[in-house]
N, C-alpha and C positions, 0 to 999 in steps of 0.2 A: 418461419421462426421470427419471433419478435426480437428487436435489437437488444433489449435488455437481457433476454434469455441467451442470446448469442454472446454477450459480454461475459456471462458467467463462465464460459468455456475458455476465456483468455488466459486463465492460469495455466493451461496446458502448454502454453508457449514457453513458460519459464520453469516448469517442473514436470516430471513424468505424470502420467494419468493416474498412477496408483499412489501418488503422494498423499499423505494424511494432511488434512486441512484443519488447523486449530484456529478457531475464531475466538480471539481474546476480547472480552467485553471491556468497556471503559471502567467498570467497577469490578471488584474482585469476586463478585458472586459467581459461583460455579467454576472458578479457576482451579480449585483443588481436584475436582473430578477430571478436568481436562489435563492437568499435569499428570495424573495417574494413567490416563489413556496414552499420552505421549510416552510416558515412562515405560509402559508395557510393550512399546514397539521394539522390534529387533534392531540391533546396532546396524547402522548404515541405511536405515529406512529414510526415505525422503519425507520431509515435513515442510509444509507451508504454514507460517504463522501470519495471520492477518488481523488487523484491528482498525476500527474507525477513528477518525480524528476527534478531538485534538490529542496531542501527546502520544500518538501511535508509535512513534519511533522508540521512545523510552519503554512503553508497554510491551512492544514486541521483543525488544532486546532483553528485558527483564524476564519475560516468560521463557524465551529460548534458553537463557542461562539456567533458569530454575529447572527446566525440563530436560536439560542435557542435550540441547540441539546446537551443533556447530553451524554458524551462519556462513553461507557462501555468497549470497547476493541479497541486496535490499532494493525494493522498488516503491515508488509512489504509485498509489492505485487511485486513479481519478475516473469518475467522480466519487465512487465508493469502493471500499475494499472487497465487498461481496460481488459487485458487478462492475469491474473496471473496464472502461472503454480504452483507457490509456494506462500502460505500465511503463513508467519512466524510471530508468536506472537512477538510484540515489547517489549521484555524483554532482558536484557543483556545475561542471560544464554541461552535462546532459540536462539537468534541471533548468539552467539558465537558457539554454537553446530552446527547450520546450516552451518556456514561458514567453520568450521574446519572439519566437517564430511560428509556433504551431497553434497554441490554444487561443481561441477567440470565442466570444459569445455569439449567439445566433444573430444575424443581421436583421434590422428593421423592426425590432421589438422595443417598445418603449420601456418595458420593465428591465431590459438588459443594460440601460444606461449606467446604473450604479456598478454593475458587474464590469462593464467596459472601463469605467473610470478606475476601478480597483486594479484591473489587469494592466492598464496603462501606467499607473503609478508604480505597481510592482515591477514591471519590465524596465522602468527607468532607474531602479535602484542599482548600485554598483554590484551587489551580490543578491540577485532576486531569489536564487535558490534557497538561501538561508531561511527566508520567511516561509516559502512554500514547503520546504522540508520539515519545518516545525509544526505545521498545521494540517498537512495532507494525510489522508488515510494511507495505510502502508501494507505491503506484503514482504515477508522475509522468507527466503528459501534456504533450507539447510538440510543436514542429515543428523540422525540420532547418533550420539556417541556410543 
């Protein structure tokens, strides 16, 4: 199994396998049909709302509210919302720890120098999670009202 294919299954760690996955696009195209699909789910059904960066937090919350989904947990989904290698709980402490202690660019590659510089600058901020939380892809887990 390729690594990327394996990452697609990471959502099973945060939600049941039968959870409905709502992929919210950056633009409102097709969101009406998706709202209808989520609205047709039975009360108490598990729903995962995911969206790519930027502004994924606002987009996921707005969709969940409009679709009648009660949010239980929120995660940063890195590198992408559809194939997350890392699911980091959206809390200041967890995000700061992840940025300062876990994430790193691949070693020995010349093209990673700008990435390394950005990560170093980000980790030195007093609240690095605020920046990451605003630009990272996201997964929101909840249940239908």
